[in-house]
C-alpha positions in Angstrom: 43.9 61.6 195.2 47.3 59.4 195.2 48.2 55.8 194.8 50.8 54.3 197.3 53.0 51.8 195.7 55.3 49.2 196.8 57.8 48.7 194.4 59.7 45.2 195.2 62.9 44.3 193.0 62.9 40.5 192.6 66.2 39.9 194.3 67.0 37.4 197.3 67.5 40.5 199.7 64.8 42.2 200.3 65.0 45.4 198.2 62.3 48.2 197.6 60.8 51.9 197.5 57.5 53.0 198.9 56.3 55.8 196.3 53.3 58.0 196.6 51.8 59.1 192.8 49.0 61.2 192.0 46.9 59.0 190.5 45.9 61.2 187.2 50.0 60.4 187.2 51.1 58.2 183.7 52.3 54.5 183.8 55.6 57.0 182.1 56.0 58.9 185.6 55.4 56.0 187.6 58.5 54.2 185.3 61.0 57.8 186.1 60.0 57.3 189.3 61.0 53.7 189.4 64.5 54.6 187.7 65.3 57.5 190.0 64.5 55.8 193.4 66.2 52.6 192.2 69.5 54.2 190.7 69.0 53.1 186.9 70.4 54.9 184.2 66.9 55.3 182.6 68.2 54.6 179.0 66.7 50.8 178.4 63.9 49.8 177.4 60.9 48.8 179.8 57.1 47.7 180.1 54.7 47.4 182.9 52.8 44.3 183.1 48.9 44.1 184.5 48.8 40.8 186.7 46.6 38.8 188.3 47.0 38.3 191.9 49.8 35.4 191.4 51.6 37.3 189.2 50.9 36.2 185.9 51.6 38.3 183.1 48.4 40.0 181.3 48.3 43.3 179.3 51.3 45.6 178.6 51.7 49.0 179.1 55.3 49.8 176.9 57.2 52.6 176.7 56.7 52.5 172.8 55.2 50.8 170.5 57.3 47.6 170.2 55.0 45.3 170.2 53.4 43.1 167.2 50.0 43.4 168.5 49.0 47.0 169.9 49.6 47.8 173.4 48.7 50.6 175.6 51.8 53.3 176.0 52.9 54.7 179.1 52.9 58.0 178.5 49.0 58.0 177.2 47.6 55.5 180.1 46.5 57.3 183.4 47.6 55.0 186.9 43.7 55.6 187.6 43.0 53.6 184.0 44.9 50.4 185.7 45.0 50.8 189.4 41.3 49.8 190.3 40.0 48.3 193.7 39.6 45.0 191.7 43.1 45.4 190.2 46.4 46.5 192.7 49.2 44.5 191.1 51.2 44.8 187.8 55.0 43.6 186.9 57.8 46.0 185.7 60.6 45.4 183.4 63.1 47.4 182.6 66.3 46.5 180.0 65.1 43.4 178.3 68.8 42.0 177.9 69.0 42.1 182.1 65.7 41.5 182.7 65.8 43.9 186.1 62.0 42.7 187.3 60.5 44.8 189.9 56.6 43.8 192.0 54.3 47.1 191.6 51.7 46.9 194.5 49.2 49.8 194.8 48.9 49.7 198.6 46.5 52.1 198.8 44.2 54.9 197.5 44.5 58.2 199.5 43.9 61.9 199.9 47.2 64.1 198.6 49.0 66.4 201.2 48.9 69.6 201.3 52.5 71.2 200.8 53.8 67.3 199.6 55.2 67.4 195.7 54.6 64.5 193.7 56.0 61.6 193.1 57.0 61.3 196.2 59.8 58.6 197.4 58.1 57.8 200.6 61.1 54.8 202.2 63.6 53.2 200.6 65.0 49.8 201.8 67.9 47.9 200.4 70.7 48.5 198.6 70.6 48.0 194.6 72.9 45.4 193.5 75.2 46.9 190.4 73.9 43.9 187.9 70.2 42.6 187.5 70.0 40.0 190.6 68.9 36.4 189.4 65.4 35.9 189.3 63.5 34.6 192.2 60.3 34.9 191.0 58.6 31.7 189.7 54.5 32.1 190.2 54.9 33.5 193.2 53.0 33.1 196.3 51.4 35.7 198.1 53.4 35.1 201.3 56.8 35.8 199.5 55.7 39.0 198.3 53.7 40.5 201.5 52.5 43.9 200.3 49.7 43.5 203.0 49.6 47.1 204.8 49.4 45.7 208.0 53.1 43.7 207.8 55.1 47.3 207.3 55.2 47.8 210.7 57.3 44.3 210.4 59.4 46.4 207.8 60.6 49.1 210.6 58.2 51.8 210.4 54.6 52.6 210.7 51.6 55.0 209.2 53.2 57.7 210.6 56.3 57.9 208.0 53.9 58.1 205.2 54.0 61.4 205.2 
């Protein structure tokens, strides 16, 4: 089983990546895939935050144990432990000095495709700036970051382009 993700950089311009990972992959795998697909150095700390539908931060999933409170670690947390039918979103914060912020949405669960290596970059849109963009997110409304599968055709591609 694979998960299809849309990862959106919190920026004024549309900058996003569509990724596929096996559901048994860890958050560390997702972290590595995000930094590679956005061309980030990978030398900075990062944390995922489970969110509600209004993108309010919840439980942290950290790269290393750096919080006073115990938190989950990326290398020990499988994607299927968090992403469920009810839980589809998370924030990803990379480089705490510059605060690169990404909206992570598990768009769909699907069968893996024979011959495809995972993780898999499916689609890339937008050029990543050299510096973290000013934050656009302030309790985003759902229309601001439309990750609904039906609207993907509006972004220039169809279901056929997943493979």
